[in-house]
Z-matrix of the N, CA and C atoms (Angstrom, degrees):
N
C 1 1.444
C 2 1.523 1 109.04
N 3 1.293 2 116.71 1 62.22
C 4 1.457 3 119.42 2 -175.99
C 5 1.521 4 112.83 3 -79.24
N 6 1.298 5 117.49 4 -46.16
C 7 1.454 6 119.13 5 -176.58
C 8 1.529 7 109.16 6 -127.19
N 9 1.327 8 118.01 7 94.61
C 10 1.449 9 118.89 8 -179.16
C 11 1.524 10 110.77 9 -67.29
N 12 1.311 11 114.89 10 148.51
C 13 1.456 12 120.67 11 173.91
C 14 1.524 13 106.39 12 -82.51
N 15 1.302 14 116.96 13 99.64
C 16 1.464 15 120.60 14 -172.80
C 17 1.518 16 112.79 15 -67.11
N 18 1.327 17 116.49 16 -25.74
C 19 1.460 18 118.69 17 -179.30
C 20 1.530 19 111.15 18 -65.70
N 21 1.327 20 117.88 19 -30.83
C 22 1.457 21 120.36 20 -179.15
C 23 1.521 22 111.61 21 -112.71
N 24 1.305 23 117.29 22 13.09
C 25 1.461 24 121.64 23 -178.43
C 26 1.527 25 109.48 24 -62.83
N 27 1.338 26 115.96 25 115.04
C 28 1.465 27 120.79 26 -177.13
C 29 1.517 28 111.90 27 -66.64
N 30 1.313 29 117.82 28 -28.93
C 31 1.459 30 121.11 29 -176.09
C 32 1.525 31 113.16 30 -93.53
N 33 1.326 32 118.39 31 4.09
C 34 1.459 33 120.61 32 179.76
C 35 1.520 34 107.96 33 -52.86
N 36 1.273 35 121.31 34 134.13
C 37 1.463 36 129.63 35 19.61
C 38 1.529 37 114.72 36 -95.11
N 39 1.340 38 117.82 37 17.07
C 40 1.461 39 120.53 38 176.86
C 41 1.523 40 108.34 39 -101.20
N 42 1.324 41 116.20 40 113.42
C 43 1.451 42 122.34 41 -177.94
C 44 1.532 43 108.71 42 -97.22
N 45 1.323 44 115.63 43 128.06
C 46 1.471 45 121.04 44 174.69
C 47 1.525 46 106.94 45 -108.70
N 48 1.325 47 115.53 46 131.13
C 49 1.455 48 121.05 47 -178.61
C 50 1.521 49 108.75 48 -138.02
N 51 1.338 50 116.61 49 123.93
C 52 1.459 51 121.08 50 179.81
C 53 1.522 52 109.34 51 -115.18
N 54 1.327 53 115.89 52 106.20
C 55 1.460 54 121.63 53 176.70
C 56 1.530 55 109.84 54 -115.59
N 57 1.336 56 115.77 55 21.43
C 58 1.462 57 120.42 56 -173.76
C 59 1.519 58 114.09 57 -64.89
N 60 1.340 59 117.29 58 -22.03
C 61 1.455 60 119.11 59 -179.62
C 62 1.525 61 112.72 60 -96.18
N 63 1.319 62 117.92 61 5.69
C 64 1.466 63 121.60 62 179.76
C 65 1.524 64 110.53 63 -97.05
N 66 1.320 65 115.26 64 158.72
C 67 1.462 66 120.53 65 171.31
C 68 1.529 67 107.65 66 -63.59
N 69 1.334 68 118.00 67 147.77
C 70 1.472 69 120.00 68 -176.85
C 71 1.532 70 114.65 69 -51.29
N 72 1.320 71 118.10 70 -44.65
C 73 1.466 72 119.82 71 -178.29
C 74 1.525 73 111.09 72 -65.56
N 75 1.336 74 116.90 73 -41.66
C 76 1.457 75 120.37 74 178.67
C 77 1.529 76 110.73 75 -66.71
N 78 1.336 77 116.03 76 -41.09
C 79 1.465 78 120.79 77 177.71
C 80 1.510 79 111.25 78 -60.24
N 81 1.327 80 116.98 79 -42.23
C 82 1.466 81 121.43 80 179.20
C 83 1.529 82 110.90 81 -61.42
N 84 1.331 83 116.43 82 -40.69
C 85 1.472 84 120.14 83 178.97
C 86 1.535 85 111.14 84 -64.79
N 87 1.326 86 116.39 85 -43.21
C 88 1.465 87 120.14 86 179.14
C 89 1.528 88 110.64 87 -63.43
N 90 1.332 89 116.19 88 -44.50
C 91 1.470 90 120.73 89 177.93
C 92 1.524 91 109.85 90 -58.83
N 93 1.321 92 117.51 91 -45.99
C 94 1.463 93 121.16 92 179.53
C 95 1.522 94 110.92 93 -60.17
N 96 1.326 95 116.93 94 -43.93
C 97 1.468 96 120.08 95 179.79
C 98 1.523 97 112.16 96 -62.58
N 99 1.338 98 116.40 97 -45.38
C 100 1.462 99 120.25 98 -178.73
C 101 1.523 100 110.82 99 -67.22
N 102 1.338 101 118.43 100 -42.42
C 103 1.457 102 120.28 101 178.80
C 104 1.525 103 111.63 102 -66.55
N 105 1.319 104 117.17 103 -34.31
C 106 1.461 105 120.61 104 175.56
C 107 1.520 106 110.15 105 -63.41
N 108 1.339 107 116.01 106 -44.80
C 109 1.469 108 119.62 107 178.59
C 110 1.528 109 111.30 108 -64.71
N 111 1.325 110 117.00 109 -43.71
C 112 1.463 111 120.86 110 -178.85
C 113 1.524 112 110.89 111 -63.73
N 114 1.327 113 117.16 112 -45.22
C 115 1.470 114 119.84 113 -179.44
C 116 1.518 115 111.08 114 -69.10
N 117 1.325 116 117.23 115 -25.02
C 118 1.460 117 121.39 116 177.86
C 119 1.515 118 113.99 117 -68.67
N 120 1.315 119 117.23 118 -14.08
C 121 1.463 120 121.00 119 177.04
C 122 1.533 121 111.21 120 -76.15
N 123 1.328 122 117.03 121 -14.15
C 124 1.463 123 123.06 122 179.83
C 125 1.537 124 111.78 123 57.42
N 126 1.335 125 115.49 124 37.32
C 127 1.464 126 122.75 125 176.09
C 128 1.522 127 107.49 126 -129.96
N 129 1.320 128 116.26 127 151.39
C 130 1.468 129 120.18 128 177.61
C 131 1.526 130 109.61 129 -63.84
N 132 1.328 131 116.01 130 138.30
C 133 1.455 132 121.35 131 176.95
C 134 1.515 133 109.13 132 -151.41
N 135 1.312 134 115.78 133 166.44
C 136 1.459 135 123.38 134 172.06
C 137 1.526 136 106.83 135 -136.41
N 138 1.320 137 116.21 136 156.39
C 139 1.462 138 119.17 137 -177.58
C 140 1.522 139 110.88 138 -133.63
N 141 1.323 140 114.31 139 143.24
C 142 1.461 141 123.34 140 171.00
C 143 1.523 142 105.52 141 -111.31
N 144 1.324 143 116.21 142 117.81
C 145 1.456 144 121.52 143 -174.86
C 146 1.519 145 110.28 144 -119.15
N 147 1.331 146 116.21 145 115.29
C 148 1.452 147 121.30 146 175.63
C 149 1.526 148 107.01 147 -87.57
N 150 1.333 149 115.20 148 109.15
C 151 1.462 150 122.42 149 -174.43
C 152 1.525 151 111.34 150 -94.68
N 153 1.329 152 116.84 151 159.57
C 154 1.464 153 119.79 152 172.72
C 155 1.523 154 109.16 153 -61.54
N 156 1.307 155 116.33 154 136.33
C 157 1.470 156 119.89 155 177.82
C 158 1.512 157 108.26 156 -93.98
N 159 1.304 158 114.01 157 90.96
C 160 1.457 159 120.51 158 179.03
C 161 1.506 160 108.79 159 -135.70
N 162 1.307 161 115.67 160 146.98
C 163 1.464 162 119.64 161 177.52
C 164 1.523 163 110.87 162 -101.93
N 165 1.334 164 116.59 163 4.50
C 166 1.463 165 120.26 164 179.12
C 167 1.523 166 110.15 165 -73.44
N 168 1.297 167 115.07 166 140.42
C 169 1.471 168 121.41 167 174.90
C 170 1.529 169 108.32 168 -88.03
N 171 1.335 170 118.05 169 152.43
C 172 1.463 171 119.66 170 175.35
C 173 1.528 172 109.85 171 -57.98
N 174 1.307 173 115.53 172 136.75
C 175 1.464 174 119.65 173 -179.43
C 176 1.520 175 109.97 174 -90.09
N 177 1.302 176 114.90 175 137.38
C 178 1.454 177 120.40 176 174.63
C 179 1.517 178 112.77 177 75.72
N 180 1.279 179 114.49 178 165.46
C 181 1.463 180 121.87 179 -179.07
C 182 1.528 181 110.60 180 -67.63
N 183 1.319 182 118.32 181 -34.39
C 184 1.463 183 121.55 182 -176.39
C 185 1.502 184 112.97 183 -55.09
N 186 1.339 185 118.26 184 -48.08
C 187 1.451 186 121.27 185 -179.41
C 188 1.512 187 112.62 186 -62.85
N 189 1.311 188 116.35 187 -43.34
C 190 1.463 189 121.05 188 -179.51
C 191 1.526 190 110.29 189 -67.87
N 192 1.327 191 117.41 190 -47.89
C 193 1.464 192 119.96 191 -177.23
C 194 1.528 193 111.27 192 -65.80
N 195 1.324 194 117.30 193 -33.82
C 196 1.472 195 120.41 194 177.91
C 197 1.530 196 110.13 195 -65.09
N 198 1.324 197 117.12 196 -41.85
C 199 1.468 198 120.50 197 -179.62
C 200 1.525 199 111.23 198 -69.37
N 201 1.313 200 117.76 199 -37.60
C 202 1.465 201 121.23 200 177.06
C 203 1.527 202 110.17 201 -64.08
N 204 1.317 203 116.92 202 -44.45
C 205 1.461 204 121.98 203 178.53
C 206 1.535 205 110.20 204 -61.08
N 207 1.348 206 116.37 205 -42.98
C 208 1.451 207 121.26 206 179.23
C 209 1.529 208 110.86 207 -61.63
N 210 1.336 209 116.42 208 -45.20
C 211 1.467 210 120.36 209 179.73
C 212 1.520 211 111.79 210 -63.72
N 213 1.330 212 117.28 211 -40.69
C 214 1.470 213 120.63 212 179.74
C 215 1.528 214 111.22 213 -63.31
N 216 1.334 215 116.81 214 -36.30
C 217 1.460 216 120.61 215 178.80
C 218 1.523 217 111.72 216 -73.16
N 219 1.323 218 116.69 217 -38.42
C 220 1.459 219 121.18 218 -176.06
C 221 1.525 220 114.33 219 -79.83
N 222 1.313 221 118.11 220 -36.38
C 223 1.470 222 122.30 221 -170.51
C 224 1.530 223 113.49 222 -50.30
N 225 1.344 224 120.61 223 -49.55
C 226 1.472 225 118.52 224 -178.42
C 227 1.530 226 112.81 225 -62.34
N 228 1.318 227 117.44 226 -36.44
C 229 1.461 228 121.20 227 179.29
C 230 1.525 229 110.71 228 -69.44
N 231 1.344 230 116.13 229 -39.93
C 232 1.450 231 119.91 230 -179.31
C 233 1.521 232 111.45 231 -68.84
N 234 1.338 233 116.59 232 -35.43
C 235 1.471 234 120.13 233 176.95
C 236 1.518 235 110.82 234 -56.54
N 237 1.321 236 117.30 235 -37.09
C 238 1.452 237 122.11 236 -177.35
C 239 1.522 238 113.62 237 -77.40
N 240 1.323 239 117.56 238 -39.74
C 241 1.463 240 119.74 239 -168.35
C 242 1.518 241 116.43 240 -119.00
N 243 1.319 242 118.36 241 -23.48
C 244 1.458 243 120.26 242 -174.53
C 245 1.522 244 111.03 243 -85.96
N 246 1.305 245 116.27 244 126.63
C 247 1.467 246 121.40 245 179.14
C 248 1.515 247 111.41 246 -95.66
N 249 1.336 248 117.22 247 -10.79
C 250 1.460 249 119.83 248 176.45
C 251 1.519 250 112.47 249 169.59
N 252 1.318 251 114.81 250 144.92
C 253 1.469 252 123.18 251 174.33
C 254 1.509 253 107.70 252 -119.93
N 255 1.324 254 116.79 253 117.93
C 256 1.460 255 122.39 254 177.17
C 257 1.521 256 107.83 255 -105.87
N 258 1.314 257 116.13 256 118.51
C 259 1.462 258 121.45 257 -179.02
C 260 1.521 259 109.47 258 -101.91
N 261 1.323 260 116.24 259 128.88
C 262 1.455 261 121.84 260 178.18
C 263 1.526 262 107.51 261 -104.13
N 264 1.339 263 115.28 262 111.35
C 265 1.471 264 122.25 263 179.37
C 266 1.521 265 108.27 264 -142.69
N 267 1.303 266 115.71 265 160.59
C 268 1.469 267 119.68 266 -179.09
C 269 1.530 268 110.58 267 -64.04
N 270 1.328 269 115.75 268 158.79
C 271 1.461 270 121.66 269 177.48
C 272 1.528 271 109.97 270 -60.19
N 273 1.332 272 116.76 271 -37.37
C 274 1.469 273 120.75 272 179.05
C 275 1.535 274 110.87 273 -63.24
N 276 1.309 275 116.23 274 -44.08
C 277 1.467 276 120.59 275 178.54
C 278 1.525 277 110.66 276 -64.88
N 279 1.323 278 116.59 277 -38.93
C 280 1.479 279 120.17 278 177.26
C 281 1.524 280 110.50 279 -61.18
N 282 1.333 281 116.98 280 -43.01
C 283 1.451 282 120.89 281 -179.99
C 284 1.526 283 111.45 282 -64.62
N 285 1.327 284 116.35 283 -41.99
C 286 1.466 285 121.07 284 179.92
C 287 1.517 286 111.75 285 -65.28
N 288 1.319 287 117.27 286 -34.67
C 289 1.461 288 122.62 287 -175.56
C 290 1.528 289 112.41 288 -108.71
N 291 1.328 290 117.20 289 27.82
C 292 1.473 291 121.78 290 -174.53
C 293 1.527 292 112.53 291 -56.27
N 294 1.317 293 118.23 292 -41.38
C 295 1.465 294 120.96 293 -177.40
C 296 1.539 295 110.07 294 -64.15
N 297 1.308 296 117.04 295 -45.82
C 298 1.468 297 120.84 296 179.16
C 299 1.520 298 110.83 297 -64.87
N 300 1.328 299 116.48 298 -38.97
C 301 1.470 300 120.03 299 179.74
C 302 1.526 301 110.53 300 -64.07
N 303 1.330 302 116.86 301 -42.61
C 304 1.476 303 119.85 302 178.09
C 305 1.526 304 111.90 303 -62.21
N 306 1.320 305 116.76 304 -30.36
C 307 1.465 306 121.36 305 -179.12
C 308 1.533 307 111.60 306 -92.39
N 309 1.313 308 117.27 307 11.04
C 310 1.471 309 122.04 308 -173.14
C 311 1.508 310 114.17 309 -53.69
N 312 1.323 311 118.36 310 -50.91
C 313 1.470 312 120.67 311 -176.83
C 314 1.525 313 111.00 312 -62.25
N 315 1.322 314 116.92 313 -38.65
C 316 1.468 315 120.21 314 179.03
C 317 1.525 316 110.35 315 -69.05
N 318 1.335 317 115.61 316 -41.93
C 319 1.476 318 119.13 317 -178.92
C 320 1.516 319 111.75 318 -65.68
N 321 1.345 320 117.25 319 -46.51
C 322 1.465 321 122.16 320 -172.74
C 323 1.519 322 113.21 321 -88.93
N 324 1.319 323 118.08 322 -24.69
C 325 1.468 324 119.99 323 -179.33
C 326 1.517 325 113.72 324 89.46
N 327 1.335 326 116.56 325 8.98
C 328 1.470 327 121.55 326 177.88
C 329 1.518 328 108.04 327 -151.70
N 330 1.323 329 118.38 328 164.94
C 331 1.469 330 120.20 329 179.77
C 332 1.523 331 111.40 330 -59.35
N 333 1.335 332 115.76 331 143.49
C 334 1.463 333 120.49 332 178.14
C 335 1.524 334 109.84 333 -130.74
N 336 1.309 335 114.62 334 159.94
C 337 1.464 336 122.61 335 -178.89
C 338 1.519 337 107.08 336 -149.20
N 339 1.316 338 117.37 337 138.79
C 340 1.464 339 121.37 338 177.41
C 341 1.526 340 109.06 339 -125.43
N 342 1.312 341 115.66 340 135.94
C 343 1.446 342 122.07 341 -179.45
C 344 1.532 343 108.46 342 -155.67
N 345 1.324 344 115.98 343 166.66
C 346 1.459 345 119.20 344 174.53
C 347 1.535 346 110.98 345 -103.91
N 348 1.333 347 116.59 346 13.32
C 349 1.462 348 122.68 347 -175.52
C 350 1.526 349 110.34 348 -122.89
N 351 1.341 350 116.84 349 116.28
C 352 1.460 351 121.18 350 -178.73
C 353 1.524 352 111.24 351 -61.11
N 354 1.329 353 117.52 352 -40.41
C 355 1.467 354 121.03 353 -179.68
C 356 1.525 355 111.17 354 -62.62
N 357 1.325 356 117.15 355 -42.20
C 358 1.468 357 120.87 356 178.45
C 359 1.519 358 110.49 357 -65.42
N 360 1.327 359 117.19 358 -40.64
C 361 1.467 360 121.48 359 178.31
C 362 1.525 361 110.77 360 -62.73
N 363 1.331 362 115.88 361 -43.26
C 364 1.466 363 120.65 362 -179.90
C 365 1.517 364 110.67 363 -65.09
N 366 1.337 365 117.26 364 -44.22
C 367 1.466 366 121.01 365 179.04
C 368 1.526 367 110.69 366 -61.21
N 369 1.337 368 117.55 367 -42.16
C 370 1.457 369 121.38 368 179.63
C 371 1.537 370 109.80 369 -63.23
N 372 1.339 371 116.83 370 -46.04
C 373 1.472 372 120.84 371 -178.86
C 374 1.530 373 110.68 372 -63.05
N 375 1.327 374 117.22 373 -40.90
C 376 1.463 375 120.42 374 177.45
C 377 1.524 376 111.26 375 -63.09
N 378 1.328 377 116.65 376 -39.73
C 379 1.469 378 120.79 377 178.27
C 380 1.528 379 110.22 378 -65.34
N 381 1.319 380 117.33 379 -37.90
C 382 1.473 381 120.66 380 177.48
C 383 1.517 382 110.21 381 -62.27
N 384 1.318 383 116.54 382 -43.41
C 385 1.468 384 120.67 383 178.49
C 386 1.526 385 111.18 384 -65.70
N 387 1.312 386 117.35 385 -41.39
C 388 1.469 387 121.28 386 179.29
C 389 1.530 388 110.35 387 -63.80
N 390 1.320 389 117.27 388 -40.80
C 391 1.458 390 121.35 389 177.32
C 392 1.515 391 111.64 390 -64.95
N 393 1.330 392 116.42 391 -38.82
C 394 1.469 393 120.58 392 179.49
C 395 1.521 394 110.41 393 -67.21
N 396 1.332 395 117.61 394 -40.52
C 397 1.457 396 118.36 395 -179.35
C 398 1.527 397 111.07 396 -71.35
N 399 1.328 398 117.57 397 -32.72
C 400 1.466 399 120.54 398 176.61
C 401 1.521 400 110.73 399 -65.73
N 402 1.345 401 116.38 400 -38.60
C 403 1.465 402 120.32 401 177.86
C 404 1.514 403 110.06 402 -66.08
N 405 1.344 404 116.48 403 -38.50
C 406 1.462 405 120.62 404 179.75
C 407 1.521 406 112.52 405 -67.62
N 408 1.329 407 117.36 406 -26.39
C 409 1.461 408 121.75 407 -179.51
C 410 1.524 409 112.39 408 -81.90
N 411 1.331 410 116.47 409 -17.06
C 412 1.479 411 120.49 410 -174.75
C 413 1.511 412 111.81 411 -74.19
């Protein structure tokens, strides 16, 4: 389930994306593509993203600069439409990337959550959507 068809996504506005079996760089590209498509709908959404559990850092400047460029392009769109990104990664990966995880909301432009439990990530994302719709009704 790498690239869901968002137009027919039965669970919209909750996007589920599993890139856990991809290499980190490829997974990042797929995530960027899906989030770009989701934000392009100009509707509130939240996403649960199962990421590769790796403690390896991107090698070379290319990997880092590509991810920075991707974040800069996505952030304004996510600020408008994304109600939350829940990342599912191993506890070891969370520990290795603790600084980036703490800066998640600033990096992505929307609330973020990291856990090693898909059910917890889904519950958090659903709560973010429920909170957003309650604010919209006020």
